[in-house]
N, C-alpha and C positions, 0 to 999 in steps of 0.2 A: 091659459096659454097665450091667447091673443094679447092680453094685457101685458104679459111679460115680454113678448117679442116687440110690442109697441114701445115699451120702456127702453129696451136695448137700442132700438132704432133712434129714439129720442136722444139717448146717451151719445151715440155715434155723431149725430148731427150737431148737437150742442158742443161736444168736445172739438170736433173738426172746425166748427165756426169760430170758437173762441181762440183756438190755436192759430188759425189763419189771421185773426184780427190783431194779434200782438207778437207772434213769433216771426222774425224776419226771414228765416230760412223757409218756413211754410209759405209766407207771402210770395217769395220769389218763385216757388214751385207752381203757383197758380196765376202768375202775371198774364199769361196768354189765354186764360180761360174766359169764355164769354158769359155775360149775364144779359137778361132780357132788358129792353128799354124800360118796361114798366118797373122792374126791380131797381134799375138805376135811378129813376126819378122819385120813387116812393119809399124805398127802404133807406134807413140811416146807414152810414158807412160800415158800422160794425156788424150789420145784418146782411151785407151783400154776399158774404160767403154762403149764406143760406140759399141764395138763388142758384149758385153753382151746384149745390148739393141736391137740388130738386131733381136733377137728371141722374142721380146715383141711387141705386137700390141696394141696400145692405142685407140681401137675403141669400147670396151665394158666396162661397169661399173665394171664387175668382173676383167677384166685385169688391168684396171687403179688402182683400189683399191688394188689389189694384188701387183702391182709394187710399189705403195707407201709404203706398209707395208714391203715388202721383200727387196727392193732395198735401201730404205731410213730408214729402221728400225723404222717405226712409230708404236707405240703401242696403244692399246685401240681402241675404236670406233672413227671413223671420225665424226667431228661435223655435225649436221643435215644439215646446209646450204651447206657444201661441198658435202655431200652425195647426196643431191638433185641436185646440179650443175653437178655432174658426171653423174647421171642418165639421166638428160635432154640432156647433150652433147652426151651420147651414143645413144639417140633417133635420134639426128641429123646425127650421123654416119650411122644409118640405112637408112636414106634418101640418103646419099652419095652412099651407097651400091646399092640402087635401080638405081641411075643415072649412075653408072659406070659399074655394073655387070649385071643389069637386063634391060638395054636399057630404063631406066626411068619408069619401072613398078614395082609394089609392089609384091614381092614374098611371099611365105608362111612363110619362116623363118623370113623375115623382119616383117611381120604382127604379128607373135608370139612375137617377141621382143618388138614391139610397143604396144601389147595388142590385141590378136586375136578377142576378143569380139567386140571391137570398130572399128576394121579395116577389119573384114572378108568380108564385102560388097565391099571393095576396092581392093580385090585380082586381080592381073593382070591388074589393071587399071593404066593409065599413071600418073606419078607424075606431079603435077601442082605447080611450084615454082614461084609465082609472086613476085613483089617487096616487099610487106609486109612480106611474108613468108621468103624471103631471109634476110630481116633485122632482123627477129626474130632469124634465125639461127646464124647470126653474133652476136646478143646480148647474146644468150645462150653460144656461144663459148668463147667470151671475158669474160663473167661472170664467166665461169669455171676458166679461167686463173687467173683472179683477186682474186677469192676466194681461189684457191689453193695456189697462190703466197703469200697471206697474212697469210694463215694458216701455211705454211711451214717456212716462215721467223720467225714467232713467235715460232714455235715448235723447229726449229734448235737452236735458241739462248737460249731458255728457258731450254733445256736439257743439255747445257754445264755446267760443274761443277762450283759451286760458286767461287772456287779458281781461275778460269780464269779471274775473274773480280775484279778490284781494286776499282771500283765506281768513278774513275777519267778518264774523257774522253781522256785526253792526253795520258795516259798509255794504255787505252783499245782501242784506235782508230784503230790500225792495225788489231786486231782481229775483231772488230765490222765492219769495212769497208769491210773486206773480204766477209761478208754476205750481208751487205747493197748494195754493188755494184752489187751483183748477183740478188738481188730481187727488187731493186728500179725501179720505173717507170720513164723512161726518155723520153717517146714519147707521152703519152696522154696529154690531156689538164689538167687533174687532177694529176700532177706529184707528186712524193714523196717529203715529207718535207726534209729539210737539215739533214744530218746524226747526227749532234749534238742534234737536236730536237728529233729525233727518239730514240737516245741513252737515253735521259732523260726520255722519256716515258717508255722505256724498264726497266730502273732502278726502276721506280715507280711500274711497274707491278711486278717485282721480289720482291720488298719489301712487296706489298700487298699479294702476294702468300706465302711468308715466314711467314707473320703475321697470315694468315689463317691457316697454318699448325701448328702453335704454340698454337692455340686456342683449 
């Protein structure tokens, strides 16, 4: 469980850092954020966002949502499936806190986060993480990554000005690939489709959105 949560944390930090490094809208959203003097003189330019992220903890739904809004300039409400995935993952992080900081027992603050009414009887009781429970925590963690990944890929591309796209894959390929390579799934059994296929779907979506706005 610790390894899975650490992997999700690494995903967050890597994704945020790379987006801030090349997406102009993300860059504008963090212009006024501070980095330490040590980071400024020792880190290469593309790693400076890592210094800003050091002060962010991706273990609560409030922190994760706030980081998405403030660091990536995401406006409006998050979609319900993503909001649910974040909250479920935050509950998994509470179990991690029990395992690491409470010697495997449920503390009051953890019970409050999980729902005090349903967990009051379990206060100071040991955490039982069997095989099924572990698989559930893995499914919740990977589910968050996939849901957030799909949402941000669509959001980042959709908010780029229409003038950035020629509707010809050959001409749009460099810009499109810069996002595709960051978000595409290269490791699971359900890998991402080829970039040209995703590009066609993206154009169809933009056309439908534009048609809807004209109605």
